[in-house]
N, C-alpha and C positions, 0 to 999 in steps of 0.2 A: 214316330209318325209314319204312317204307311205311305207307300209310294204314290197311291192314287190321290192322296191329299195334296201332293206336290204339283199336280198338273194344273194348268191354268187355261181357261177358255178366254180367248182374246179376240172375239169377233169384232167388237167395237173398238177396242184399243188399237188394233192393227188395221182398222178401216177396211176389213174384208166384208163383202156384202153378206148380210145375214141370210139372204136367200140361198146361199151356197150350202147352208146346213152343215157346216164343217166346224170343228174345234181343233185347237192347236195347243201344243206344249211350247213354252218359251223358257229359255235358259239364259241367265246373265253370266257373262264372262268379263271379269274385271281386272284392273291393274292399279296398284297404288304404291308410290314411293313413300316409305314410312319415315323418311328423314332421320336416320341415325337412331334406330331402335337398338340401343346398347344396354346390356345389363351392367351391374356395378362392379364386376370382377374382371381382373386382368386376364386376357388370353395370351399365353406365352407366344412370342414371335409376332404379335400384332401391335400396331401403333394405335392403341385404344386409350391412351393415357388421359386424354381430355374428358373421357367419360368414366372417370373413377372419382370416388369421394373427395380426393385431394387434387383432382385435375382442374383444368381451366373452367369447366362447366359445373364443378362441385356436384357431380352426378351421384346423388344419394338414393336411398331406398324410397323416399317420398316422391322424388321426381321420376324415378323409374316406374313406380306403381301408377302414377298419374299418366305417364306416357302410355303404359300398357292399356289403361282404361280408355284413354282418348282414341288410341288406334283401334281397339276392339269395337268401340262405339261406332266409329266411322266405317269400319269394314263391314259390320253387321248391317249398317244403313244402306250400303251400296245396292242400288237396283230396287229398293223397296217401294219406290213410287210406281213401279210397274209390276213387281213380283213380291208378294208378301214374304216369301221364303228367302228373298235376297239372291245373291249370286251363287251359282253352282261352284265356280272356281274363281280364285283371285290370285294373280301373280303379285308378288311384293318384292321390293328391293330395299337396300340399306338396312338389313337385319344382321346383327352381329353373329349369331350362332343358334344352334338347336335349343339351347337353354332359353334364350329369349323367345323363340318360337313356341316352345312348350308353355312358357308363362303366358304368351299371347292367347293361344287357343284355350287356355284354362280360364280366361276371363268369361264372366257369365254370358255376355252377349253372343260369344262364339260357341261356348260350351253347350248352350241349350240347343244349338243346331247340330252339334256333334262334329264340328270342324276338325280336320286333321291337317297335317302339312307334309309336303315332300321337300327335302332339302339335302344337299351335299356340301360339306365344308369346302370353301374355295380358297385360293391362294392370295387373295387381295391383301395388300400390305396393311391397309387400315382396318381390315377385318370385317368388311361388310359383304354380305352375300345376297343372292336372290333365292326365293323359295316360292312354292305354290301352296296356297291354302285351298282346301276343297271340302265340299259337303259330300260325304261318302254315300248318302242316299241318292245322289244325283250323278256323281262321277266316280268311277272305279279306276284306281291307279293300277297299271300293269308293270311299268318299268320307269326307273329314274336314272338319268345319266347326266354327268356334268362334263361338257366339252370345254377344254381349256381354250382361252384366247391365245392364239399363236402369234408371236411378234414376227412381222414380215421383214423388219429391218434388223440386221445382225447386231447393230449397236444397242438395240433394246432387249437383247435376249435374256438379260438378267432381271428385267422388270416384269413382275407378275401382277396381273389385274384380274378382274372378275371374268368368269367363264360364262357359258351359255347352258342354262339348266333345261334339259329336255325331260318332260314328263309325258308318258304315253298312257292312254287308258281308254275307257268307254264312256261316252255320253250319249244319251238317247238311243242306246243300242247300236251306236256307230263308233268306229275307231277314230280317236282324236288324239293328236299330239300337240302339246303346248310347249313352246320354247320361251323361257323367261330370261330377259336380258337387262343388263345395265352397262351400256356402252361407255367407252372412255370419255372423260369430262371435256368440257369446252376449253379447259386450260391446255389440253392436248390439241394438236393440229387436226384438221378435218381428215387427214390421211388415216388416223387411227380408228375413227368411226367408220370410214369407208372400208377399212380392212375388216372391221366387225361385220359390216353388211355383207361383204364377200363370203366371210366364213359361215355366217348363219344361212346364207343362201345355199351353200354347199351342203350343210347339214339338212336343211329342208328338202333339197332335191334328193339326197340320199335316202331319206325317210320315205318319200313318196315313190321312189324307184323300187324300194324293197316291198312296199305294199301300196298298190295302185288305188286301193279304197281309202287309204289314210287321208284324213283332213288335218291340216296344220294351221295353227295360230301362232304367230310371233308377236310377243308383247314385251313392253318394258320401257324404262327410261332410256331413250336412245341418245339423249343429249344433242339431238338434232331435230329439226322440224320436218314435216312430211316432204317438202320440196327439196331438201338437201340431198346431196349425191349419195350419202350412205343409204338412205331409204329409197329414193326414187330410181337411182341407177343401179347400185350394187345389190340391194335386196330385191329390186324389181317390183316395188309396191306402187301400183298405178292409182290415179285419182278418179278415173271414170270406169264404170262397170264395162262399158263397151270396149275398152282398151285392154281388159284383162284377158290374156291368152294363157294357154297351158304353160305352166312353169312360172307365171307371174303371180303376184299377190295383189289383193285389193286393199287400198288404204282409204277409209272413209273420212279421215280427219283433215284432209286438205281444205275442204269447203268451210269447215268449222273455224280453222285458223284464219282463212281469208275473210270470214265474217267479223273478225276482230276479237275473238276470245280464244283462250288457251288454258293451259294447266299450270303455268308458273309465270310470274311477272318479274320483269327486270327493267329498271330504269324507265318505268312508265309504260312499257309495252309488253304484250303477251307472247310467249312461246308455247308450242305444243309438243313437248318432248315425250309425253307419256302416251304411247300409241299401241293400238292392238290391230294387227293386220292379218288377213286371211288368205289361204291358198285358193286357187281358182275354183276348186270343186266345192267351196263353201259359199259361192255367190251364184245367183240365178239371174242370167241376162235375158231370159225369155220374157216376152210381153205378158204371157199368161203365167202367173206364179202358181206353181202347184205345191211347193213346200212338202213334198213327200219324203225328201231327205233333209237332213239338218242344213239350214240355210241362213245366211246373214240377213237380218232385217233392219236393225237400227243401231245407232251409236249415241253415246251421251257422256258429257262431262258432268260429274256429280258435283254440282254447286249447291252448297248448303250455307246458310248464314253463319253457323257455328264454325265452319272451316275458314272463314274470311275475317280479316281485320275489319273492325267496325268503326274505327276512328283513327285520327292521326295521319301522318304523312303517307302511310302505306295502306290507307283505307281501301278496301276492295281486293287487296292482295291476299294470298293464302296466309293463314295465321300459323307461324312457325312455333316450334317448341322453344327455341332460344334465338334471340337476335341481339347482336352487339354485346354479347355477354350477359344479357338479361333474360332470365327464365320467364317465358310468357304463358306457360302451361297450355300451349297450343297443340297443333296437330302435325302439319307438315308444310314444307315450302312448295309442295306440289298438290294438285287436286286429283282425285281418282277419275279414272275413265272406265267405261263399260260398253261392251257390244252385246246385242241381244240376238240370239239364234232362235229360229222357229222351226217346228216340224209338225206336220199334221198328226193329230191324235188318232190312233187306230181304234 
């Protein structure tokens, strides 16, 4: 497919006056926690035993292939209500290894768009990693780095967890770096996620100091909501455009959570852990939007009926792969999130 077929005129969709006689390219940037995309083979040194044929989940070829199909279907669907081509890049978490990623992008729904992946094996004891899926017709990868999570407390020095995957490249002829995260779980204290926020902010600041034109997106399952200290204070992700200053980030998800919806449900209420936040140079605070550079426009939780439980006690919650030891042939306990970036078409 030629590049000119991937452009998208959005005069009406984006409510820009037709009299302006302008057209725009729009790019979807997504994130999805795939909830334990494990293959059926043991990785030496990893605690993946529950996802083996004789493990607790009886994880066999049939279940693995269904999981791959379901994940590929949902990933390919992300952003398609606005962009027929779907997302340009999608960060993912809870993927076991490169083998599972290779099997994932080989699924027909992703293969037909030519999706590739960026990934570095991490030290997580359970064996789950972050990765970035990307459409090479839209995003060109230049470099991939895995920054380790550094334990700030000496007594935790022997505990290894997921790092921060930095993927730099070119989108819409502009330099863009994406940092994909999966911060420590809620079973850990807030300190550990706040530590993650501090570390990612240092990485982001270093990237932008080295290249003042670089735009940065931080995404992932943060295991915290937008207003929690890890995001609001340590990462510096602000809820209002007018409050975003140089060095800050913009977090568009505050209002969505405040409206009562999120990406995962627990005990009858929603959290919004799956966030995509942007550096200050990706947001336009001017009254007259020019969009001559790549700029944030909208955000969206991808809510589809097939992603949700349609009956029973958990009706309306994300439909998981397995719950209480029962295989549901579902998708994930999280919903996908997307931000849309816009740039005037030359």
